[in-house]
LOKERO-354851 format. One record per residue (C-alpha): x, y, z; residue number from 0. Coordinates in nm, 2 decimals. Each point is the difference from the previous one (the first is absolute). Example, Ala and Ser with C-alpha at 12.3 -4.5 7.8 and 13.67 -1.06 7.14 Angstrom:
residues 2
<rec><east>1.23</east><north>-0.45</north><up>0.78</up><finu>0</finu></rec>
<rec><east>0.14</east><north>0.34</north><up>-0.07</up><finu>1</finu></rec>
//
This chain:
residues 72
<rec><east>19.72</east><north>16.58</north><up>4.31</up><finu>0</finu></rec>
<rec><east>0.03</east><north>-0.34</north><up>0.16</up><finu>1</finu></rec>
<rec><east>-0.23</east><north>-0.28</north><up>-0.11</up><finu>2</finu></rec>
<rec><east>-0.35</east><north>-0.01</north><up>0.14</up><finu>3</finu></rec>
<rec><east>0.05</east><north>-0.35</north><up>0.14</up><finu>4</finu></rec>
<rec><east>0.29</east><north>0.12</north><up>0.22</up><finu>5</finu></rec>
<rec><east>-0.22</east><north>0.28</north><up>0.14</up><finu>6</finu></rec>
<rec><east>-0.29</east><north>-0.24</north><up>0.05</up><finu>7</finu></rec>
<rec><east>0.21</east><north>-0.24</north><up>0.20</up><finu>8</finu></rec>
<rec><east>0.03</east><north>0.25</north><up>0.28</up><finu>9</finu></rec>
<rec><east>-0.37</east><north>-0.08</north><up>0.08</up><finu>10</finu></rec>
<rec><east>0.06</east><north>-0.38</north><up>0.02</up><finu>11</finu></rec>
<rec><east>-0.09</east><north>-0.14</north><up>0.35</up><finu>12</finu></rec>
<rec><east>-0.05</east><north>-0.35</north><up>0.14</up><finu>13</finu></rec>
<rec><east>-0.37</east><north>0.06</north><up>0.02</up><finu>14</finu></rec>
<rec><east>-0.23</east><north>0.19</north><up>-0.24</up><finu>15</finu></rec>
<rec><east>-0.08</east><north>0.31</north><up>0.21</up><finu>16</finu></rec>
<rec><east>-0.17</east><north>0.20</north><up>-0.29</up><finu>17</finu></rec>
<rec><east>-0.05</east><north>-0.02</north><up>-0.37</up><finu>18</finu></rec>
<rec><east>0.34</east><north>0.14</north><up>-0.09</up><finu>19</finu></rec>
<rec><east>0.18</east><north>-0.25</north><up>0.23</up><finu>20</finu></rec>
<rec><east>-0.20</east><north>-0.28</north><up>-0.15</up><finu>21</finu></rec>
<rec><east>0.10</east><north>0.12</north><up>-0.35</up><finu>22</finu></rec>
<rec><east>0.36</east><north>0.02</north><up>0.10</up><finu>23</finu></rec>
<rec><east>-0.01</east><north>-0.35</north><up>0.15</up><finu>24</finu></rec>
<rec><east>-0.16</east><north>-0.15</north><up>-0.31</up><finu>25</finu></rec>
<rec><east>0.23</east><north>0.19</north><up>-0.24</up><finu>26</finu></rec>
<rec><east>0.30</east><north>-0.15</north><up>0.20</up><finu>27</finu></rec>
<rec><east>-0.14</east><north>-0.35</north><up>-0.07</up><finu>28</finu></rec>
<rec><east>-0.07</east><north>0.08</north><up>-0.37</up><finu>29</finu></rec>
<rec><east>0.32</east><north>-0.11</north><up>-0.18</up><finu>30</finu></rec>
<rec><east>-0.13</east><north>0.16</north><up>-0.33</up><finu>31</finu></rec>
<rec><east>-0.05</east><north>0.35</north><up>0.15</up><finu>32</finu></rec>
<rec><east>0.19</east><north>0.26</north><up>-0.21</up><finu>33</finu></rec>
<rec><east>0.25</east><north>0.06</north><up>0.27</up><finu>34</finu></rec>
<rec><east>0.22</east><north>0.24</north><up>-0.19</up><finu>35</finu></rec>
<rec><east>-0.28</east><north>0.22</north><up>-0.14</up><finu>36</finu></rec>
<rec><east>-0.09</east><north>0.35</north><up>0.09</up><finu>37</finu></rec>
<rec><east>-0.26</east><north>0.03</north><up>-0.27</up><finu>38</finu></rec>
<rec><east>-0.36</east><north>0.04</north><up>0.11</up><finu>39</finu></rec>
<rec><east>-0.13</east><north>-0.14</north><up>-0.33</up><finu>40</finu></rec>
<rec><east>0.22</east><north>-0.31</north><up>0.01</up><finu>41</finu></rec>
<rec><east>-0.08</east><north>-0.09</north><up>0.36</up><finu>42</finu></rec>
<rec><east>-0.37</east><north>0.08</north><up>-0.04</up><finu>43</finu></rec>
<rec><east>-0.03</east><north>-0.23</north><up>-0.31</up><finu>44</finu></rec>
<rec><east>0.19</east><north>-0.27</north><up>0.18</up><finu>45</finu></rec>
<rec><east>-0.23</east><north>0.02</north><up>0.31</up><finu>46</finu></rec>
<rec><east>-0.32</east><north>0.01</north><up>-0.22</up><finu>47</finu></rec>
<rec><east>0.11</east><north>-0.33</north><up>-0.17</up><finu>48</finu></rec>
<rec><east>0.18</east><north>-0.18</north><up>0.29</up><finu>49</finu></rec>
<rec><east>-0.08</east><north>0.18</north><up>0.33</up><finu>50</finu></rec>
<rec><east>-0.30</east><north>-0.21</north><up>0.10</up><finu>51</finu></rec>
<rec><east>0.12</east><north>0.05</north><up>0.36</up><finu>52</finu></rec>
<rec><east>-0.07</east><north>0.37</north><up>-0.03</up><finu>53</finu></rec>
<rec><east>-0.37</east><north>0.03</north><up>0.09</up><finu>54</finu></rec>
<rec><east>-0.03</east><north>0.35</north><up>-0.14</up><finu>55</finu></rec>
<rec><east>0.23</east><north>0.20</north><up>-0.23</up><finu>56</finu></rec>
<rec><east>-0.07</east><north>0.31</north><up>0.22</up><finu>57</finu></rec>
<rec><east>0.25</east><north>-0.16</north><up>0.24</up><finu>58</finu></rec>
<rec><east>0.27</east><north>0.02</north><up>-0.27</up><finu>59</finu></rec>
<rec><east>-0.10</east><north>0.36</north><up>-0.07</up><finu>60</finu></rec>
<rec><east>0.03</east><north>0.09</north><up>0.36</up><finu>61</finu></rec>
<rec><east>0.34</east><north>-0.17</north><up>0.03</up><finu>62</finu></rec>
<rec><east>0.11</east><north>0.17</north><up>-0.32</up><finu>63</finu></rec>
<rec><east>-0.10</east><north>0.34</north><up>0.14</up><finu>64</finu></rec>
<rec><east>0.21</east><north>-0.07</north><up>0.31</up><finu>65</finu></rec>
<rec><east>0.29</east><north>-0.10</north><up>-0.23</up><finu>66</finu></rec>
<rec><east>-0.02</east><north>0.32</north><up>-0.20</up><finu>67</finu></rec>
<rec><east>-0.01</east><north>0.21</north><up>0.32</up><finu>68</finu></rec>
<rec><east>0.30</east><north>-0.18</north><up>0.14</up><finu>69</finu></rec>
<rec><east>0.21</east><north>-0.04</north><up>-0.32</up><finu>70</finu></rec>
<rec><east>-0.11</east><north>0.30</north><up>-0.19</up><finu>71</finu></rec>
//
C-alpha cells in the first residue's frame, strides 16, 4: 500500500475547492507531515497534535476512507 500522503496529493489544487482539497494543499505545505506512513493511528495522532490547519478530523476520516477504497 502506498503512503497516504502520496494518495492525498492527487487532490491538491491551486485553489481550495472542498475540504479534502484544502487538506491536501495544507498537508503539502506541512514539512513535518508523516509522508511515508500508511498507518491511520500515526497520521491521526500527528494531525491531532500538529494539524491545526485541519478544521475537523472528519475530513481526515473521509480522505482515509477514499484512500482505503482506492488502495485496498
